[in-house]
N, C-alpha and C positions, 0 to 999 in steps of 0.2 A: 415038537413038538408044531408044526408046520401041521402036519399028517388030522391034530387036532385041527384049528382053524380051516382048512379044504372043508374035513367031515362037516362042520357046524357051515360051512357056507354052500357046499352040496347039498347034503341036508333042508337047508328051511331055501335053494330054489325047485325041491321033488317036492314037497310038504303046501311049498306056493302053488306050486301046478300043478299038485293036488285039489288044490281049495282048499288046506287047511293053511291057509290066516295066520294063527294064533299061532302056533304049533313054528311059522313059518317065522314071523314078526320074532323068535324067542331066541332059535337056530340063528337065525342073522344077530341078534343084539347079545347070542353066546359068541359067536367068533369076530365080530369085534372087541367084545370083552379078550379075547383070547388072543387078537390081533396083540392090543395094546397090549399085555401080559410077558410076549413074549420081545415084544422090542423093549419095553423095559431093560426086559432077560441079559436081552444082546447088549444093551447100551452099556445095563449097569455091572454085566459080571466082569466080574478081575482075571479070568480064569478065559471064562472064555466072550470074555464082551468084542464088539469091535476096535484096533487100538485104530489114534488118529495120532498121527501124533503130528501134525499143526495146530491140535490147542497143546501146547503144553503148561499145566496150573501147576508143580512141581517148580522150584525154585532153583535154578543153580545158580552158580559164582558160576561168573566168567573173567577168569584171570588169564591177563599178558605174557604169556613170559620174551623176556628183551634174548 
């Protein structure tokens, strides 16, 4: 997925350099949308998502054994 983000970014730079401003803006917007989609996929994916152990959302009972 990062390949798609970087490809869109490179195409935006190339189109901007060649003077095709509208196409460059389109590819730049596509790069931003792809990057946001990748971020949301990485955060919310249960299989591939980032694990953040310092954020615990599950309630665990803490019992002290004497």
